[in-house]
C-alpha positions as CSV (number, residue, x, y, z in Angstrom):
1,X,67.0,11.2,-60.6
2,X,67.5,10.7,-57.1
3,X,69.0,13.7,-54.5
4,X,71.7,11.8,-53.2
5,X,73.3,10.3,-57.2
6,X,76.8,9.9,-55.1
7,X,75.5,8.4,-52.2
8,X,76.1,4.2,-51.6
9,X,75.3,2.1,-49.0
10,X,72.8,5.1,-47.3
11,X,70.1,4.3,-44.8
12,X,67.2,6.7,-43.5
13,X,66.9,6.1,-39.5
14,X,63.4,5.5,-39.1
15,X,63.3,6.8,-35.9
16,X,61.3,10.2,-36.5
17,X,59.3,8.0,-38.5
18,X,58.1,6.0,-35.4
19,X,58.5,9.0,-32.6
20,X,55.3,10.1,-32.7
21,X,53.8,6.4,-31.9
22,X,56.6,6.3,-29.7
23,X,55.5,9.3,-27.7
24,X,51.9,7.6,-28.0
25,X,53.2,4.6,-26.2
26,X,55.1,6.6,-23.3
27,X,52.4,9.0,-22.5
28,X,50.1,5.5,-21.9
29,X,52.5,3.5,-20.2
30,X,52.8,6.7,-17.8
31,X,48.5,6.4,-18.0
32,X,48.8,2.9,-16.6
33,X,51.6,4.0,-13.4
34,X,48.9,6.2,-12.5
35,X,45.8,4.0,-12.3
36,X,44.3,2.2,-9.3
37,X,43.8,-1.3,-10.2
38,X,41.7,-1.7,-7.4
39,X,39.1,-0.3,-8.5
40,X,38.2,-2.0,-10.8
41,X,34.6,-3.7,-11.3
42,X,36.8,-7.1,-12.0
43,X,39.9,-6.7,-10.2
44,X,41.4,-9.6,-8.5
45,X,41.4,-7.2,-5.1
46,X,37.7,-7.3,-5.4
47,X,37.3,-11.2,-5.8
48,X,34.7,-11.6,-3.2
49,X,33.1,-8.5,-4.0
50,X,28.9,-8.3,-2.6
51,X,26.4,-8.6,-5.2
52,X,22.9,-9.3,-5.2
53,X,21.7,-12.8,-5.2
54,X,19.2,-13.8,-8.0
55,X,15.9,-12.9,-7.2
56,X,16.4,-9.9,-4.7
57,X,16.5,-6.7,-5.4
58,X,14.9,-7.0,-8.7
59,X,12.6,-3.8,-8.3
60,X,15.7,-0.7,-7.5
61,X,18.2,-3.1,-10.2
62,X,15.6,-2.4,-12.9
63,X,15.5,1.1,-12.0
64,X,18.8,1.7,-12.4
65,X,19.4,0.0,-15.5
66,X,16.6,1.7,-17.4
67,X,17.9,4.7,-16.2
68,X,21.4,4.0,-17.5
69,X,19.8,2.5,-21.1
70,X,17.5,5.8,-21.7
71,X,20.1,7.9,-23.4
72,X,17.4,10.7,-23.9
73,X,16.9,10.6,-20.5
74,X,17.4,14.2,-19.2
75,X,19.2,13.8,-15.8
76,X,22.6,12.2,-16.6
77,X,23.6,11.8,-12.9
78,X,21.8,9.5,-10.8
79,X,23.1,9.1,-6.9
80,X,21.9,6.6,-5.1
81,X,22.0,7.4,-1.0
82,X,21.5,4.8,2.0
83,X,22.5,3.3,5.2
84,X,25.7,2.1,6.2
85,X,24.8,-1.8,4.9
86,X,21.9,-0.8,2.8
87,X,23.1,-2.7,0.0
88,X,24.4,0.1,-2.0
89,X,28.0,-1.8,-3.2
90,X,26.0,-4.9,-4.2
91,X,23.6,-3.4,-6.6
92,X,27.0,-1.2,-7.7
93,X,28.5,-4.1,-8.6
94,X,25.8,-6.1,-9.8
95,X,25.4,-3.3,-12.5
96,X,28.3,-2.8,-13.0
97,X,28.4,-6.7,-14.3
98,X,25.2,-6.0,-16.1
99,X,26.5,-3.1,-17.8
100,X,29.8,-5.1,-19.2
101,X,27.7,-7.5,-20.4
102,X,25.6,-5.6,-22.4
103,X,28.7,-3.2,-23.7
104,X,27.4,0.1,-22.1
105,X,30.1,0.0,-18.9
106,X,32.5,2.9,-19.7
107,X,34.7,2.9,-16.8
108,X,33.7,1.8,-12.9
109,X,35.6,3.0,-9.6
110,X,34.8,1.7,-6.2
111,X,36.8,3.3,-3.4
112,X,37.4,1.6,-0.4
113,X,38.6,3.5,2.9
114,X,41.4,0.3,4.1
115,X,43.0,0.8,0.6
116,X,45.0,3.4,0.2
117,X,45.3,3.0,-3.7
118,X,41.7,3.6,-4.0
119,X,40.8,6.0,-0.7
120,X,41.9,9.2,-2.1
121,X,41.2,11.0,-5.5
122,X,44.4,10.8,-7.0
123,X,43.8,8.1,-9.5
124,X,40.0,8.2,-10.2
125,X,40.4,10.0,-13.3
126,X,43.5,8.1,-14.4
127,X,41.4,5.0,-14.2
128,X,38.2,6.5,-15.3
129,X,40.5,7.6,-18.4
130,X,42.2,4.2,-18.6
131,X,39.2,2.5,-18.9
132,X,37.1,4.7,-21.2
133,X,40.3,4.1,-23.8
134,X,40.1,0.6,-24.2
135,X,36.8,1.1,-25.9
136,X,38.7,3.3,-28.6
137,X,42.3,2.7,-30.1
138,X,41.4,6.7,-31.3
139,X,40.9,7.7,-27.4
140,X,43.3,5.6,-26.5
141,X,46.2,7.6,-28.8
142,X,44.6,10.8,-28.1
143,X,44.7,10.9,-24.1
144,X,48.1,9.0,-25.0
145,X,49.6,12.1,-26.1
146,X,48.1,15.1,-24.2
147,X,50.4,12.8,-21.4
148,X,53.3,12.7,-24.0
149,X,53.2,16.5,-24.0
150,X,52.0,17.5,-20.3
151,X,53.8,14.8,-18.0
152,X,53.0,16.6,-15.1
153,X,48.9,16.4,-15.7
154,X,48.8,13.9,-12.8
155,X,49.7,16.4,-10.4
156,X,47.1,19.2,-11.0
157,X,43.5,18.8,-9.5
158,X,41.3,16.6,-10.7
159,X,39.1,19.1,-12.6
160,X,41.9,20.0,-14.9
161,X,42.8,16.7,-15.2
162,X,39.0,15.5,-16.2
163,X,38.7,18.4,-18.8
164,X,42.6,17.9,-20.2
165,X,42.2,13.5,-20.2
166,X,38.8,12.7,-20.8
167,X,36.3,16.1,-22.0
168,X,38.6,17.3,-24.3
169,X,40.0,14.2,-26.4
170,X,36.1,13.0,-26.3
171,X,34.8,15.9,-27.4
172,X,37.3,16.4,-30.6
173,X,37.1,13.0,-31.5
174,X,33.6,12.8,-32.1
175,X,33.4,16.1,-33.7
176,X,36.0,14.6,-36.2
177,X,33.7,11.5,-36.6
178,X,36.2,9.5,-35.0
179,X,33.6,8.2,-32.2
180,X,30.5,7.4,-32.4
181,X,29.1,8.8,-29.3
182,X,25.3,6.9,-30.1
183,X,27.1,3.7,-29.8
184,X,30.1,4.3,-27.4
185,X,29.9,2.8,-23.8
186,X,28.2,5.3,-21.4
187,X,27.6,4.5,-17.8
188,X,30.4,5.8,-15.6
189,X,30.3,4.3,-12.1
190,X,31.7,5.3,-9.0
191,X,30.7,3.7,-5.6
192,X,31.1,4.8,-1.6
193,X,32.1,8.3,-2.5
194,X,32.1,8.5,1.2
195,X,35.1,6.1,1.6
196,X,37.2,8.4,-0.3
197,X,38.9,10.7,2.8
198,X,38.2,14.5,3.6
199,X,34.6,16.1,2.9
200,X,36.5,18.4,1.0
201,X,37.6,15.6,-1.5
202,X,34.3,14.1,-1.8
203,X,32.7,17.6,-2.8
204,X,35.6,18.3,-5.0
205,X,34.7,15.4,-6.9
206,X,31.0,16.0,-7.2
207,X,31.9,19.3,-8.0
208,X,33.9,17.9,-11.0
209,X,31.6,15.9,-12.3
210,X,29.1,18.5,-12.4
211,X,31.1,20.9,-14.1
212,X,33.1,18.7,-16.4
213,X,30.5,15.8,-17.8
214,X,27.3,17.4,-16.7
215,X,27.8,20.7,-18.2
216,X,29.8,19.8,-21.5
217,X,27.8,18.1,-24.3
218,X,28.7,14.4,-23.4
219,X,26.9,11.4,-23.8
220,X,28.3,9.6,-20.2
221,X,25.5,8.8,-17.6
222,X,26.9,9.2,-14.1
223,X,26.1,6.8,-11.2
224,X,27.5,7.5,-7.9
225,X,26.7,5.6,-4.5
226,X,27.4,6.9,-1.1
227,X,26.3,7.1,2.6
228,X,24.3,10.4,2.9
229,X,27.5,12.1,4.4
230,X,28.1,16.3,4.8
231,X,29.4,16.8,1.0
232,X,26.6,14.8,-0.6
233,X,23.6,15.8,1.2
234,X,24.4,19.7,0.5
235,X,24.7,19.0,-3.0
236,X,21.8,16.9,-3.1
237,X,19.7,18.6,-0.7
238,X,16.4,20.5,-1.8
239,X,16.5,22.7,1.4
240,X,18.6,24.7,0.8
241,X,18.5,24.1,-2.8
242,X,22.2,21.9,-3.1
243,X,23.5,23.0,-6.6
244,X,23.3,19.5,-8.2
245,X,19.4,19.1,-6.7
246,X,18.0,20.1,-10.4
247,X,20.7,18.0,-11.9
248,X,20.6,14.4,-10.3
249,X,17.7,11.7,-10.3
250,X,18.3,11.2,-6.7
251,X,17.4,7.6,-5.3
252,X,17.2,7.6,-0.9
253,X,17.5,3.5,-1.1
254,X,16.6,3.2,2.8
255,X,13.7,5.3,2.5
256,X,12.3,4.0,-1.3
257,X,13.0,0.5,-1.3
258,X,12.2,-1.9,1.9
259,X,14.5,-4.8,1.8
260,X,12.8,-7.1,4.0
261,X,11.0,-9.7,1.5
262,X,14.5,-9.2,-0.7
263,X,16.6,-9.8,3.4
264,X,14.5,-13.2,3.9
265,X,14.8,-14.7,0.7
266,X,18.5,-14.0,0.6
267,X,18.7,-15.7,4.5
268,X,16.5,-19.1,3.3
269,X,18.6,-19.4,0.2
270,X,22.2,-19.1,1.6
271,X,21.5,-20.9,5.1
272,X,19.5,-23.3,3.1
273,X,22.7,-23.5,1.4
274,X,24.9,-23.6,3.8
275,X,23.4,-26.4,5.4
276,X,23.0,-29.0,2.5
277,X,27.0,-28.5,2.0
278,X,27.3,-29.1,5.9
279,X,28.3,-32.9,7.4
280,X,26.3,-31.7,10.5
281,X,22.6,-33.8,9.9
282,X,21.0,-31.5,11.3
283,X,21.8,-28.8,9.3
284,X,20.6,-31.2,6.4
285,X,17.6,-31.3,7.4
286,X,14.4,-29.6,5.3
287,X,13.6,-28.2,9.1
288,X,16.8,-26.0,9.4
289,X,16.8,-23.2,9.6
290,X,13.2,-22.7,11.5
291,X,10.8,-19.9,10.1
292,X,10.9,-18.3,13.6
293,X,14.9,-18.1,13.6
294,X,14.9,-16.6,10.2
295,X,12.2,-14.1,11.0
296,X,13.6,-13.4,13.7
297,X,17.0,-12.3,11.6
298,X,15.0,-10.4,9.6
299,X,13.8,-8.4,12.5
300,X,17.6,-7.6,13.6
301,X,18.2,-6.6,9.9
302,X,15.7,-3.6,10.1
303,X,15.8,-3.7,6.0
304,X,19.7,-3.6,5.8
305,X,22.2,-6.1,3.6
306,X,25.0,-5.7,5.8
307,X,23.7,-7.7,8.8
308,X,21.9,-10.5,6.4
309,X,25.7,-10.9,4.9
310,X,27.5,-10.5,8.5
311,X,25.3,-13.6,9.6
312,X,25.5,-15.7,6.5
313,X,29.6,-15.0,6.6
314,X,29.3,-15.9,10.2
315,X,27.5,-19.3,9.8
316,X,29.4,-20.2,6.9
317,X,32.5,-21.0,8.6
318,X,33.6,-24.4,8.0
319,X,35.3,-25.8,11.2
320,X,32.0,-25.1,12.8
321,X,28.4,-26.4,12.5
322,X,26.2,-24.3,10.6
323,X,23.4,-25.0,13.2
324,X,25.5,-24.1,16.4
325,X,26.8,-21.1,14.6
326,X,23.6,-19.7,13.6
327,X,21.9,-20.4,17.3
328,X,25.0,-18.3,18.9
329,X,24.3,-15.7,16.7
330,X,20.1,-15.8,17.8
331,X,20.9,-16.4,21.7
332,X,23.9,-14.3,21.6
333,X,24.1,-11.6,24.6
334,X,27.0,-10.5,26.1
335,X,26.3,-11.9,29.8
336,X,27.5,-15.3,31.1
337,X,31.4,-15.2,29.6
338,X,30.7,-15.4,26.1
339,X,34.0,-14.6,24.0
340,X,32.1,-15.2,20.6
341,X,31.5,-12.4,18.3
342,X,29.3,-13.2,16.0
343,X,29.0,-9.5,14.8
344,X,32.3,-8.7,14.8
345,X,32.5,-7.5,10.9
346,X,29.6,-5.7,11.7
347,X,30.6,-3.9,15.2
348,X,33.8,-3.0,13.5
349,X,31.7,-0.8,10.7
350,X,30.1,0.7,13.6
351,X,33.1,1.7,15.4
352,X,34.5,3.2,12.4
353,X,32.1,5.1,11.3
354,X,31.4,6.4,15.3
355,X,35.2,6.9,15.8
356,X,35.7,9.0,12.3
357,X,32.8,11.0,13.6
358,X,33.7,11.5,17.5
359,X,37.1,12.7,15.8
360,X,35.0,15.6,13.6
361,X,32.9,16.8,15.8
362,X,35.1,17.2,18.7
363,X,38.0,19.0,15.9
364,X,35.7,21.8,15.6
365,X,36.5,24.5,18.8
366,X,33.1,25.5,19.9
367,X,32.7,21.5,20.5
368,X,35.9,21.0,22.8
369,X,35.1,19.8,26.2
370,X,31.7,17.9,25.2
371,X,31.8,14.4,25.2
372,X,30.6,13.2,21.4
373,X,29.6,9.6,22.4
374,X,28.1,10.8,25.7
375,X,25.5,13.2,23.8
376,X,24.6,10.4,21.1
377,X,24.2,7.9,24.1
378,X,21.8,10.7,26.0
379,X,20.2,11.1,22.7
380,X,19.0,7.3,22.5
381,X,18.4,6.8,25.8
382,X,15.9,9.7,25.5
383,X,13.8,7.8,22.7
384,X,13.9,4.6,22.9
385,X,11.7,4.6,26.0
386,X,14.2,3.1,28.5
387,X,14.3,5.9,30.8
388,X,10.7,6.7,31.9
389,X,7.7,6.5,29.4
390,X,7.5,10.4,28.0
391,X,9.9,11.6,25.4
392,X,10.4,15.3,24.8
393,X,11.2,16.2,20.9
394,X,15.0,16.2,20.0
395,X,14.4,20.1,19.6
396,X,13.8,20.0,23.9
397,X,16.1,17.2,24.4
398,X,19.1,19.9,22.9
399,X,18.2,22.4,25.7
400,X,18.4,19.9,28.6
401,X,21.8,18.6,27.3
402,X,23.0,22.5,27.2
403,X,23.3,22.3,23.3
404,X,22.7,24.8,21.2
405,X,19.8,25.5,18.7
406,X,19.7,23.0,16.7
407,X,22.8,21.2,17.6
408,X,21.5,17.5,16.7
409,X,21.8,18.6,13.3
410,X,25.3,19.1,13.7
411,X,26.1,16.0,16.5
412,X,25.0,14.1,14.1
413,X,26.3,15.1,10.6
414,X,28.3,12.4,10.1
415,X,25.9,9.6,11.6
416,X,23.4,9.9,8.6
417,X,24.6,6.5,7.9
418,X,23.4,5.4,10.6
419,X,20.9,7.8,12.1
420,X,18.3,10.1,11.1
421,X,15.8,12.7,12.4
422,X,12.0,12.7,11.3
423,X,9.1,14.8,11.7
424,X,5.9,13.5,13.6
425,X,3.6,14.5,11.2
426,X,0.8,14.0,14.0
427,X,1.6,16.4,16.0
428,X,0.7,20.4,15.6
429,X,3.9,22.1,16.6
430,X,7.5,20.4,15.2
431,X,8.3,17.6,16.3
432,X,11.3,16.0,15.4
433,X,12.4,12.1,16.3
434,X,15.6,10.1,16.1
435,X,15.4,6.6,14.9
436,X,18.4,4.1,13.7
437,X,18.0,2.6,10.3
438,X,19.9,-0.5,12.5
439,X,18.2,-2.5,15.4
440,X,21.6,-3.7,15.8
441,X,23.3,-0.8,15.9
442,X,21.4,0.5,19.3
443,X,22.3,-3.0,20.8
444,X,26.0,-2.3,19.8
445,X,25.8,1.1,22.0
446,X,24.2,-1.0,24.9
447,X,26.8,-3.5,24.9
448,X,30.5,-2.8,26.2
449,X,31.3,-6.3,24.9
450,X,30.4,-5.0,21.3
451,X,31.3,-0.7,21.7
452,X,34.8,-2.0,23.5
453,X,36.5,1.6,23.8
454,X,33.0,3.5,22.4
455,X,30.6,2.4,25.3
456,X,28.9,4.9,27.5
457,X,27.3,3.1,30.3
458,X,23.5,4.1,31.3
459,X,24.9,5.3,34.6
460,X,26.9,7.8,33.1
461,X,24.2,9.6,30.8
462,X,21.7,9.8,34.1
463,X,24.7,11.3,35.8
464,X,25.2,13.8,32.8
465,X,21.5,14.8,32.0
466,X,21.1,15.2,35.8
467,X,23.7,17.5,36.6
468,X,22.9,19.5,32.9
469,X,19.2,19.9,34.7
470,X,20.8,21.2,37.8
471,X,23.0,23.7,36.0
472,X,19.9,24.6,34.2
473,X,18.8,25.2,37.4
474,X,21.1,27.4,38.2
475,X,21.1,29.6,35.5
476,X,19.0,33.1,36.4
477,X,15.3,32.5,36.8
478,X,14.7,34.5,33.9
479,X,16.1,32.7,31.3
480,X,13.9,29.8,31.5
481,X,10.2,30.0,30.2
482,X,7.6,27.9,32.3
483,X,7.8,24.8,29.7
484,X,11.2,24.7,29.8
485,X,11.2,24.6,33.5
486,X,8.7,22.2,33.3
487,X,10.5,20.0,30.6
488,X,13.9,20.0,32.8
489,X,12.0,18.9,36.0
490,X,10.4,16.2,33.9
491,X,13.8,15.1,32.9
492,X,15.1,15.6,36.2
493,X,12.4,12.9,37.3
494,X,13.3,10.6,34.7
495,X,16.5,10.0,34.4
496,X,17.4,10.5,38.7
497,X,15.0,7.5,38.8
498,X,13.4,9.8,41.2
499,X,16.6,9.6,43.4
500,X,19.7,11.6,44.2
501,X,22.1,8.8,43.6
502,X,22.9,9.9,40.1
503,X,24.5,13.2,41.5
504,X,27.6,13.5,42.7
505,X,28.5,14.9,46.2
506,X,29.6,18.1,45.2
507,X,27.0,18.8,42.6
508,X,24.5,18.3,45.4
509,X,26.2,20.7,48.0
510,X,27.1,23.1,45.2
511,X,23.2,23.0,44.1
512,X,22.2,23.6,47.7
513,X,24.4,26.5,48.4
514,X,23.6,28.3,45.3
515,X,20.1,28.6,46.4
516,X,19.4,25.9,44.0
517,X,16.0,24.5,45.7
518,X,14.8,28.6,46.1
519,X,15.0,28.8,42.4
520,X,12.7,25.9,42.1
521,X,10.4,27.4,44.4
522,X,10.2,30.5,42.4
523,X,9.0,28.7,39.5
524,X,6.4,26.9,41.5
525,X,4.9,29.8,42.4
526,X,4.1,30.0,39.1
527,X,0.4,27.8,38.2
528,X,1.9,27.3,35.0
529,X,4.9,25.9,35.6
530,X,4.7,22.5,36.9
531,X,1.3,20.6,36.4
532,X,1.7,16.9,35.9
533,X,1.5,15.0,38.4
534,X,3.7,13.0,37.9
535,X,6.4,16.0,38.0
536,X,5.6,16.9,41.3
537,X,5.6,13.2,42.4
538,X,9.6,12.9,41.4
539,X,10.3,16.5,42.9
540,X,8.7,15.5,45.8
541,X,10.7,11.9,46.2
542,X,14.3,13.6,44.7
543,X,13.8,16.3,47.5
544,X,13.2,13.9,50.3
545,X,16.3,11.7,48.9
546,X,18.4,15.0,48.9
547,X,17.8,15.5,52.6
548,X,18.4,12.0,53.7
549,X,21.8,11.9,51.6
550,X,22.7,15.7,53.0
551,X,22.2,14.5,56.4
552,X,23.4,10.9,56.8
553,X,25.8,10.6,54.6
554,X,27.2,14.0,54.0
555,X,26.9,15.3,57.5
556,X,25.8,18.5,56.0
557,X,22.8,19.4,58.3
558,X,22.7,23.2,57.6
559,X,22.0,22.4,53.8
560,X,19.7,19.7,54.9
561,X,18.0,22.4,56.6
562,X,17.2,24.2,54.0
563,X,16.1,22.0,51.7
564,X,13.5,20.5,54.6
565,X,12.3,24.0,54.5
566,X,11.1,23.8,51.2
567,X,10.2,20.2,51.8
568,X,7.8,21.6,53.9
569,X,6.5,24.2,52.4
570,X,5.6,21.8,49.2
571,X,4.1,19.6,51.2
572,X,0.9,21.9,51.2
573,X,1.0,22.4,47.1
574,X,1.1,18.2,47.0
575,X,-2.1,18.7,48.8
576,X,-4.0,19.7,45.8
577,X,-4.0,16.4,44.1
578,X,-5.4,14.8,46.9
579,X,-2.6,13.0,49.0
580,X,-0.5,12.9,51.1
581,X,3.4,13.7,51.6
582,X,4.2,10.9,53.6
583,X,3.0,8.1,50.6
584,X,6.5,10.3,48.8
585,X,8.8,9.8,51.6
586,X,7.8,6.3,52.6
587,X,7.5,4.7,48.7
588,X,10.6,3.7,46.1
589,X,10.8,5.3,43.0
590,X,7.0,4.5,42.1
591,X,4.6,7.3,41.8
592,X,1.5,6.9,44.8
593,X,-2.5,6.0,44.0
């Protein structure tokens, strides 16, 4: 019997029947409006994304894929760090494509500093959730319902987003049997975390990964690649122990894998391919490029793929001969009025890293008034041997240039993708040395043509170090220990080149009037204060030039007489080396024999 016996032409509206499905579709549409499609591994925005050539990076690629495929391995987070240009993004792209082909890729997100849709955290969780949902209609419906019920979820902190859009729906569906965690595509790849703007955002993402994905019983294996910036280092370091140190499988790409052989193969393959397609018969010759050319490029690359990729990109320009363009790179110098910039892509990378590091360093209250670029250049000149043959430990040089103890660690804290500090195990004391990952970065710092507005001249470095030494010597005499005094005298000799030309007039006059030479004399009275012959010679030559300048250029004859009185006093001590002071006064810059 009908419950509407007298009804005619009556129809039940089906809007309520479909309302639940429509709400889910509405939630899905909202999700699509909040993803960064440029960040996908197969996005058209990344059509020329770097990837590893065949037969290159075979060992590290195998290690990465073995880790991803081993679902039972205890560490579910792999962090790969490496210098700028070490090939991290190419490896991530290669792994993403292999995982996609084997149906193990759950999601991938490629950060890019120059793309506002993927240089922040606003879209990363929705983008990951979107890709995971594509593998399961049930997960798609569940995520859509969450968004429909909580449309402001995209405005919440990413930790809450991750829990609401990924963790809770996934766990519920696994518990109900609607998802099989053992077969679900489980690889989550995140590339270029260092290109996410703001250290606090980088740290927030790592913390979210830990609390949401690692602390919950989920099948995902997360592979993150990044330069070793502050947020990553503090999370992964063992001293002090970071919160991811025991949870993450850490691959230090630049330290653990020597890419020299791969770079050599890459250059041979790519350049020969360019030559075979060229109309220039010289490039078609089996003798091009020469082995010597390749080895020069391999040396210049310093194990970093970015240099080799920049060379290939420049040589492949179709409007020029590859032979001539390769020769331009090998023979290039900033002198001679040359206007070509064969390494411009590499230089843009260096300028971006340096500019960001400079801004962050000089923004700190305690660093105001310091010139970041000048301090970096000073440390460079101290360790590359260009100024004198001796080198002090990086800790000692901090003191010379008036940085606090451990100041170099703060100075280099945002340059870890270009610079590293290592301890020399052959020394009995703690001896730390600064090193560059890239030979080309050192050359970049030396070239005004390449560094442009970031260039600091060697003359300016010399002036700064010499004036720092003089300022140290003017401090209270009980402030400097004997070893510190000898260190400063040694640096003064090296950076002044035994001359007075690197000190401005005011500084020389101020040093003399404030008893600077007397402070030196007080220290020389100690038998342990200065013992090296080179230091004696440098001090003698420096003093002689000071007298000449005060007399002849500045006409400060009384001050010149003050310096001469100390010079006369030191002549007797100099004779202990069996040398005549007159030889110093008559020499140019080399110690007398």
